[in-house]
Structures are given as structure tokens and as C-alpha cells.
Backbone as CSV, one residue per row, in Angstrom:
resi,resn,N_x,N_y,N_z,CA_x,CA_y,CA_z,C_x,C_y,C_z
1,THR,85.269,115.137,118.648,84.041,115.341,118.902,83.575,114.878,120.379
2,GLY,84.921,114.875,121.086,84.884,114.531,122.582,84.425,112.706,122.911
3,LYS,84.174,112.266,121.461,84.335,110.177,121.665,85.021,109.668,120.965
4,GLN,85.622,108.273,122.184,86.671,107.622,121.550,86.454,106.952,119.628
5,MET,87.481,106.872,119.161,87.514,106.692,117.832,87.722,105.366,118.033
6,ASN,86.615,103.884,117.569,87.522,102.776,117.290,86.579,102.312,115.770
7,ARG,88.038,102.395,115.056,87.492,102.096,113.732,88.588,100.944,112.882
8,LEU,87.937,100.127,112.224,88.639,99.283,111.504,88.779,100.018,110.014
9,LEU,89.881,100.032,109.628,90.052,100.202,107.848,91.071,98.738,107.481
10,GLN,90.013,98.529,106.492,90.273,97.620,105.651,90.689,97.585,104.029
11,GLY,91.735,96.755,103.917,91.850,97.271,102.125,93.239,95.989,101.840
12,ASP,93.335,95.635,100.907,94.363,94.902,100.477,95.758,95.380,100.566
13,VAL,96.591,94.359,100.383,97.919,94.919,100.570,98.014,95.669,99.614
14,GLY,99.210,96.973,99.616,99.085,98.010,98.621,98.330,98.899,98.550
15,SER,97.216,98.892,99.471,95.749,99.722,98.993,95.873,101.255,99.334
16,GLY,96.864,101.487,100.115,97.023,102.572,101.107,97.144,102.972,102.896
17,LYS,96.943,101.517,103.062,96.486,102.046,104.538,97.108,102.527,105.726
18,THR,98.385,102.769,105.013,100.002,102.737,105.868,99.599,104.535,106.022
19,ILE,99.158,104.578,104.988,99.410,106.285,104.477,97.918,106.626,104.746
20,VAL,96.986,106.106,105.365,95.710,107.040,105.959,96.299,106.389,107.526
21,ALA,96.825,105.549,107.914,97.116,105.526,109.450,98.410,107.215,109.518
22,LEU,99.247,107.407,108.865,100.382,108.426,108.688,99.481,109.472,109.338
23,PHE,98.384,110.231,108.390,97.646,110.782,108.204,96.841,111.185,109.407
24,SER,96.506,110.048,110.427,95.898,109.952,110.969,96.652,110.068,112.223
25,MET,98.042,109.996,112.327,99.295,110.059,113.251,99.199,111.410,113.377
26,LEU,99.663,111.957,112.313,99.790,113.285,112.208,98.981,114.096,112.547
27,MET,97.800,114.139,111.832,96.403,115.020,112.424,96.545,114.939,114.273
28,ALA,96.991,114.043,115.072,97.319,113.528,116.597,98.259,114.638,116.495
29,VAL,99.241,114.796,116.669,100.728,115.227,116.452,100.328,116.589,116.642
30,ASP,99.979,117.442,115.298,99.394,118.500,114.829,98.020,119.237,116.344
31,ASN,97.399,118.427,116.985,96.568,118.811,118.200,97.195,118.843,119.352
32,GLY,98.318,118.649,119.234,99.002,117.886,120.505,99.496,116.538,120.989
33,PHE,98.877,116.110,120.129,98.918,114.338,120.731,100.278,113.952,120.389
34,GLN,100.363,112.146,121.013,101.311,111.795,120.781,100.626,110.484,119.699
35,ALA,101.692,109.848,119.191,100.439,108.737,118.487,101.510,107.650,118.500
36,ALA,100.740,106.243,118.456,101.882,104.756,118.635,101.549,103.961,117.528
37,MET,102.205,103.374,116.982,101.950,102.061,116.049,102.318,100.879,116.201
38,MET,101.503,99.731,116.360,101.778,98.438,116.612,102.009,97.609,115.566
39,ALA,102.796,97.023,115.286,102.988,95.936,114.401,103.350,93.928,115.116
40,PRO,102.354,93.336,114.680,102.607,91.721,114.759,103.705,91.698,115.534
41,THR,104.958,91.992,114.309,106.597,91.359,114.214,107.405,92.488,113.928
42,GLU,108.335,92.388,114.517,110.033,93.105,114.337,110.156,93.074,113.100
43,ILE,110.147,92.745,112.454,110.099,92.856,110.886,109.148,94.046,110.568
44,LEU,107.989,93.592,110.652,107.261,94.745,110.180,106.875,96.046,111.009
45,ALA,107.406,96.234,112.189,107.652,97.417,112.855,108.389,97.794,112.078
46,ASN,110.031,97.382,112.004,111.033,97.938,111.012,110.240,98.530,110.063
47,HIS,109.641,97.835,109.276,109.901,98.620,107.579,108.749,99.626,108.228
48,HIS,107.897,99.454,109.169,106.955,100.716,109.129,107.870,102.194,109.793
49,TYR,108.581,101.548,110.563,109.613,102.971,110.724,110.436,103.322,109.761
50,GLN,111.083,102.160,109.027,112.129,102.905,108.204,111.288,103.538,107.003
51,SER,110.129,103.478,106.779,109.214,104.103,105.698,108.527,104.884,105.785
52,LEU,108.637,105.572,107.600,107.883,106.679,107.718,109.170,107.516,108.337
53,TYR,110.151,107.194,109.038,111.389,108.047,109.936,112.232,109.446,108.605
54,LYS,112.425,108.775,107.764,113.124,109.809,106.973,112.154,111.163,107.029
55,ASP,111.072,110.977,106.580,109.855,111.796,106.035,109.525,112.310,107.056
56,LEU,109.699,112.235,108.579,108.668,112.463,109.438,110.077,113.795,110.622
57,GLU,111.235,112.888,110.647,111.925,113.773,110.969,112.151,115.291,109.856
58,LYS,112.245,115.224,108.918,112.416,115.970,107.886,111.609,117.305,108.186
59,ILE,110.547,117.343,109.085,109.122,118.291,109.143,109.100,118.275,110.550
60,GLY,110.676,117.391,110.906,110.994,118.197,112.730,110.182,117.302,113.772
61,LEU,109.711,116.066,113.796,109.062,115.218,114.446,109.823,113.880,114.531
62,LYS,109.580,113.516,116.411,110.582,112.564,116.635,110.440,111.462,116.782
63,VAL,110.765,110.360,116.326,109.818,108.683,115.552,111.152,108.021,116.932
64,HIS,110.567,106.868,117.346,111.307,106.287,117.593,110.868,105.156,117.425
65,LEU,111.241,103.893,117.892,111.078,102.207,117.402,111.357,101.448,118.726
66,LEU,110.395,100.604,118.779,110.631,100.061,120.276,110.061,99.016,119.952
67,THR,111.204,98.049,120.233,110.755,96.608,119.761,111.257,95.164,121.077
68,GLY,110.864,93.853,121.310,111.549,93.933,122.061,112.876,93.562,122.557
69,SER,113.748,93.498,121.216,115.151,93.619,121.160,115.700,94.667,121.399
70,THR,115.358,96.103,121.820,115.253,97.271,121.932,116.292,97.184,122.787
71,LYS,117.796,97.536,122.835,118.900,97.730,124.077,118.704,98.551,125.290
72,LYS,118.622,98.216,126.611,117.981,98.934,127.807,118.216,100.142,127.956
73,SER,119.777,100.734,127.579,119.432,101.659,127.687,118.919,103.177,126.501
74,LYS,118.838,102.264,125.465,117.607,102.573,123.848,116.120,103.059,125.088
75,ARG,115.895,101.474,125.870,114.517,101.591,126.143,114.831,102.948,127.057
76,ASN,115.628,103.351,127.570,115.700,104.305,129.601,115.295,105.045,128.585
77,GLU,116.344,105.362,127.866,116.064,106.996,126.746,114.650,107.168,126.177
78,ILE,113.641,106.344,125.790,112.367,106.520,124.876,111.301,106.781,125.990
79,HIS,111.865,105.669,127.122,110.884,106.077,128.077,110.291,107.418,128.910
80,GLU,111.802,107.990,128.401,111.671,109.794,129.025,111.228,110.469,128.569
81,ASP,112.081,110.535,126.909,111.149,111.469,125.795,109.968,111.102,125.757
82,LEU,109.316,110.090,125.816,107.636,110.015,125.835,106.977,110.612,126.799
83,LEU,107.788,110.701,128.169,106.917,111.164,129.390,107.015,112.912,129.157
84,SER,108.294,113.458,128.616,108.748,114.457,128.473,107.950,114.990,126.776
85,VAL,107.520,114.559,126.128,106.917,114.452,124.808,107.731,114.982,123.831
86,GLN,109.079,114.633,124.231,109.693,114.537,122.953,109.977,113.663,121.835
87,VAL,109.152,112.607,122.339,109.180,111.753,120.606,107.477,111.706,120.384
88,GLN,107.474,112.269,119.629,105.461,112.045,119.010,104.849,111.082,118.236
89,ILE,105.458,110.035,117.864,105.376,109.008,117.001,106.618,107.768,117.902
90,LEU,105.667,106.754,118.371,106.690,105.770,118.321,105.372,104.593,117.567
91,ILE,106.753,103.551,117.667,106.375,102.299,115.763,107.278,101.211,117.077
92,GLY,106.559,99.973,116.950,106.844,99.526,117.276,105.841,97.678,117.696
93,THR,106.575,96.965,118.525,105.726,95.754,118.409,104.750,95.728,119.553
94,HIS,104.568,95.056,120.645,103.762,94.248,121.944,104.457,95.099,122.612
95,ALA,106.053,95.080,122.861,107.132,95.781,123.699,106.088,97.551,123.806
96,LEU,105.116,97.753,123.135,103.866,99.170,123.327,103.355,99.031,124.641
97,ILE,102.897,97.827,124.691,101.532,97.808,125.904,102.855,97.022,127.142
98,GLU,103.655,97.296,126.996,104.251,96.680,128.355,104.252,98.084,129.516
99,ASP,104.169,97.578,130.644,103.190,98.464,131.396,104.660,99.574,131.832
100,THR,105.371,99.680,131.837,106.880,100.266,131.704,106.642,101.513,130.702
101,VAL,106.236,101.343,129.629,105.770,102.162,128.541,104.953,103.468,128.792
102,ASN,104.685,104.756,129.093,103.940,105.740,129.284,103.950,106.589,128.662
103,PHE,102.887,107.253,128.311,103.021,108.691,127.380,102.641,109.966,128.240
104,LYS,103.169,110.555,127.527,103.021,112.094,128.365,100.979,112.466,127.671
105,ASN,100.274,112.031,126.450,99.573,112.665,125.700,98.965,111.972,124.805
106,LEU,98.633,110.479,125.022,98.608,109.291,123.738,97.520,109.525,123.296
107,GLY,97.559,109.895,121.957,95.978,110.556,121.401,95.137,109.642,119.933
108,ILE,96.158,108.526,119.638,95.857,107.629,119.202,96.554,106.629,118.647
109,VAL,96.404,105.568,118.452,96.934,104.374,118.470,96.625,103.310,116.666
110,ILE,97.421,103.170,116.369,97.275,102.534,114.950,97.685,101.123,114.997
111,ILE,96.726,99.712,114.952,96.545,98.615,115.246,97.015,98.169,113.813
112,ASP,98.552,97.862,113.466,98.630,96.807,112.305,98.358,94.802,112.445
113,GLU,97.623,94.734,111.335,97.458,93.167,111.779,96.212,92.698,112.879
114,GLN,95.926,93.234,113.329,95.155,93.549,114.242,94.348,91.877,115.299
115,HIS,93.799,91.237,114.129,93.996,90.133,114.300,94.802,89.046,115.105
116,ARG,96.534,89.782,114.885,97.382,88.868,116.112,97.440,89.274,116.939
117,PHE,96.690,90.061,117.559,96.330,90.838,118.887,95.141,90.693,119.749
118,GLY,95.719,90.056,121.039,94.303,89.302,121.873,93.269,91.438,121.950
119,VAL,92.268,90.924,122.128,91.050,91.739,123.122,92.204,92.797,123.875
120,ALA,92.502,92.166,125.499,93.314,92.498,126.033,94.538,93.292,126.308
121,GLN,95.467,92.726,125.033,96.241,93.396,124.661,96.110,94.765,124.404
122,ARG,95.303,94.910,122.913,94.477,95.967,122.729,93.723,96.909,123.543
123,ALA,93.501,96.856,124.888,92.584,97.752,125.542,93.579,98.001,126.080
124,LYS,95.337,97.415,126.290,96.106,98.179,127.346,96.411,99.510,127.003
125,PHE,96.003,99.935,125.611,96.405,101.054,125.482,95.268,101.825,125.907
126,TRP,94.051,101.921,126.770,93.232,102.848,126.292,93.693,103.041,127.819
127,ARG,94.792,102.283,128.897,95.099,102.759,130.013,96.461,103.565,129.787
128,LYS,96.531,104.036,129.406,98.132,104.681,128.411,98.146,106.361,128.437
129,ASN,96.452,107.000,128.687,95.984,107.871,128.896,95.220,108.180,129.896
130,SER,94.990,109.358,130.351,93.446,109.748,131.390,92.468,109.338,130.323
131,ILE,92.483,110.114,129.092,91.644,109.815,128.067,91.099,108.916,126.761
132,PRO,91.109,108.144,127.096,91.331,107.187,125.899,91.909,107.235,124.596
133,PRO,92.794,106.698,124.247,93.024,107.119,122.774,91.940,106.526,121.687
134,HIS,92.401,107.564,120.480,91.344,106.717,119.007,92.488,105.759,119.072
135,ILE,91.612,104.668,118.501,92.068,103.554,118.026,91.454,103.349,116.268
136,LEU,92.725,103.080,115.642,92.326,102.823,114.093,93.567,101.155,113.969
137,ILE,92.491,99.884,113.785,93.090,98.931,113.844,92.838,98.617,112.238
138,MET,93.813,97.965,111.784,93.909,97.877,109.800,94.055,96.216,109.883
139,THR,93.342,95.885,108.841,93.500,94.578,108.018,93.563,94.409,107.013
140,ALA,94.266,93.581,106.359,94.138,92.879,104.855,93.530,91.771,104.871
141,THR,92.686,91.138,105.971,92.328,89.761,105.655,91.752,89.852,107.040
142,PRO,90.477,90.301,107.290,89.112,90.356,107.668,89.415,88.636,107.950
143,ILE,88.978,88.393,109.697,88.950,86.353,110.190,87.280,86.767,110.530
144,PRO,86.622,86.173,110.649,85.220,85.555,112.219,85.699,86.573,112.953
145,ARG,86.766,86.673,113.824,86.619,87.255,115.407,86.505,89.096,114.745
146,THR,87.445,89.525,113.335,87.130,90.693,113.356,85.837,91.445,113.000
147,LEU,84.832,89.938,111.815,83.870,90.712,111.586,82.822,90.397,113.017
148,SER,82.740,89.865,113.755,82.243,89.442,115.046,82.263,90.620,115.458
149,MET,83.417,91.396,115.979,83.927,92.794,116.890,82.814,93.573,115.586
150,THR,83.194,93.476,114.716,82.389,95.097,113.805,80.900,94.568,113.942
151,LEU,80.319,93.507,114.278,78.582,93.382,114.408,78.322,93.522,115.873
152,TYR,78.960,93.128,117.008,78.589,93.438,118.230,79.189,94.429,119.146
153,GLY,80.558,94.650,118.441,81.350,96.062,119.048,81.094,97.400,118.487
154,ASP,81.445,97.855,119.669,81.725,99.774,119.142,83.022,99.792,117.811
155,LEU,82.856,99.290,116.761,83.747,99.365,116.243,83.183,99.856,114.776
156,ASP,83.433,101.100,114.403,83.113,101.259,112.596,83.998,101.266,111.771
157,VAL,83.849,101.403,110.862,84.310,100.164,109.405,84.401,101.203,108.013
158,SER,86.041,101.229,107.803,86.141,102.097,106.270,86.671,101.175,105.643
159,ILE,86.574,100.770,104.431,87.099,100.150,103.446,87.677,100.600,102.167
160,ILE,88.578,100.454,102.050,89.237,100.510,100.849,89.721,99.492,99.619
161,ASP,88.333,99.507,99.026,88.500,98.818,98.236,88.916,98.730,96.536
162,GLU,90.240,99.770,96.500,90.732,99.910,95.551,92.191,100.169,95.638
163,LEU,93.126,100.175,94.998,94.281,100.202,94.149,94.684,101.616,94.116
164,PRO,95.811,102.748,94.524,96.021,103.594,93.923,96.053,103.621,93.260
165,PRO,95.918,105.158,92.581,96.252,105.034,90.793,98.159,104.896,90.284
166,GLY,97.854,103.787,89.768,99.535,103.285,88.696,99.545,102.409,89.875
167,ARG,99.185,101.958,90.742,99.781,101.306,91.089,99.419,99.504,90.763
168,LYS,100.556,98.977,90.792,100.638,97.686,90.086,100.115,96.675,91.014
169,SER,98.724,95.297,90.512,98.735,94.386,91.171,99.563,93.720,91.782
170,ILE,99.048,93.870,93.024,99.986,92.473,94.216,100.038,91.305,93.672
171,LYS,100.976,90.020,93.091,101.257,88.664,93.102,101.875,88.036,94.031
172,THR,101.123,87.211,94.612,101.302,86.302,95.916,101.347,85.001,95.799
């Protein structure tokens, strides 16, 4: 449409938010863009990477993981691969918003557990491409700040209010 998407995707743990994020990233890649997925912790970033990497590599997509503990030599490789569009999907932590991380053509950013990031941190992605990328933020637990963003900000809301068929309920 020529308009930037700013959307909150809310759903319980296990409801399918990551699958929605995956298909959103695949749509962007299919249209010639790169995608990024940012998680608040290395554990969660690693989880996303491990759960998506094998399947994405099978279909010929190059996926990298970038976190604070990524070695300098690997970081340099990732930086080069992003600019030459050899990496279509980058998954990571706050390391994704460092000034040294530049994309050739970033089309969509997925932010998991968005309440763990500040407004300025999320806004850094807008400067990672000449055209601001689409933003999909995900949460299982909306907090008052998230709710106020939906009321007073330019943020659309989608809610997954049921578990996928056959999924057992989560016990915490």
C-alpha cells in the first residue's frame, strides 16, 4: 500500500505468534526485502534461531543470529552479508539496533516481547532503510504502556485468542 505497517500481535504462549512472524518475514523476502527479528534475551533469540534456521535453510534462505556474544569475526561476516543481501533474515537481540548493523533493504522487523524495549530502541529500525520497514511487535502480556501505544499511537492490533487445533494448554 505504500504505508508502513505498525501492528501489535497479541496472543498467549503457544498461540502461534512466531508462525505469523515467520510468514510475515517470508512475504518480505519473497518481495526482495530483508527481515529482522529481535528478542530481548539471548536465550529467546537463540530459541527463535534454532526453531527457524533448519527449515529456512532447506528452502535456500540465509539466516544469521546476532547477539552481544557473537564473536567479532562472525559479526564482520554478518555485516558484509547484510549489505550484499546474502542474509535475508537476521535474528538477534539488542545487537540488531547497533549503529554498525546496516541492511541493504530491510522490509520488516519483528519485535518479540516488545515491552522489554524502549521507544527509542524500536525507532532505530526506522533508520535502517531509506523507506521505514514494516513493524510487527508481539506480546503475550500487554502492559499499560502497550495499551496506551494502541490507543494513542499509530498501532493496529491483531489478537490470537485461541490455541492451534490439538495444542495442549500451557501450565505455568
